[in-house]
C-alpha positions as CSV (number, residue, x, y, z in Angstrom):
1,M,-2.3,-10.7,6.6
2,R,-3.0,-7.6,8.5
3,T,-0.8,-5.0,8.3
4,I,1.4,-2.7,5.5
5,Y,4.2,-4.4,6.9
6,D,2.8,-7.9,6.1
7,I,2.1,-6.6,2.2
8,Q,5.8,-5.6,2.4
9,Q,6.8,-9.1,3.5
10,L,4.8,-10.4,0.8
11,L,6.5,-8.5,-2.0
12,K,9.6,-9.1,-0.4
13,R,9.4,-12.6,-1.1
14,F,9.5,-11.8,-5.0
15,G,11.9,-9.3,-4.6
16,V,10.0,-6.1,-4.8
17,F,11.1,-3.1,-2.4
18,I,9.6,-0.2,-2.5
19,Y,10.6,3.6,-1.2
20,V,10.5,6.4,-2.5
21,G,10.2,8.8,0.4
22,D,6.3,9.9,0.1
23,R,4.5,7.4,2.2
24,I,1.0,7.9,-0.3
25,A,3.6,7.2,-3.3
26,D,5.2,4.1,-1.6
27,L,1.2,2.7,-1.1
28,E,0.4,3.1,-4.6
29,L,3.3,1.4,-5.9
30,M,2.7,-1.4,-3.5
31,E,-0.8,-1.7,-5.1
32,D,0.6,-1.4,-8.4
33,E,2.9,-4.4,-7.4
34,V,0.3,-6.6,-6.1
35,R,-2.0,-6.2,-8.9
36,E,0.6,-7.2,-11.3
37,L,1.4,-10.1,-9.1
38,Y,-2.0,-11.3,-9.0
39,K,-2.5,-11.0,-12.5
40,S,0.7,-13.0,-13.0
41,Q,-0.8,-15.5,-11.0
42,F,1.7,-15.3,-8.4
43,I,-0.5,-14.5,-5.2
44,D,-4.3,-16.5,-4.4
45,T,-7.5,-14.3,-4.5
46,K,-7.7,-14.0,-1.1
47,E,-4.2,-12.4,-0.6
48,F,-4.8,-10.0,-3.4
49,Q,-8.0,-8.9,-1.7
50,M,-6.8,-8.5,1.4
51,A,-3.6,-6.4,0.1
52,L,-6.1,-4.2,-1.7
53,L,-8.2,-3.6,1.2
54,L,-5.3,-2.7,3.6
55,L,-3.3,-0.6,1.4
56,R,-6.5,1.5,0.1
57,Q,-7.6,2.0,4.0
58,E,-4.0,3.0,4.8
59,I,-3.9,5.3,1.8
60,E,-7.3,7.1,2.8
61,R,-5.9,7.3,6.3
62,E,-2.8,9.1,5.1
63,K,-4.7,11.4,2.9
64,S,-6.9,12.6,5.8
65,K,-3.7,12.9,7.9
66,R,-2.1,15.4,5.3
67,L,-5.4,17.4,4.8
68,K,-5.3,17.8,8.5
69,Q,-1.6,18.7,8.6
70,A,-2.8,21.3,5.9
71,S,-5.4,22.6,7.3
72,V,-3.3,23.3,10.6
73,K,-0.9,25.1,8.8
74,D,-3.6,27.2,7.2
75,E,-5.0,28.7,10.2
């Protein structure tokens, strides 16, 4: 697992499709779903850890992007 797309495909295997129109909200919902899959023992520890790492990195990237956009608008 290397990308957010890979995580989406993982979730898709379990019938989970997430799209609310807000990238950060989508990523956070994906994180919640991955946690639930792990708690239910549908995915192993390695998949769980990798998915969380990728999601958290992407969430931080998106938050940074929004902060930069907000600071540009303020100028």
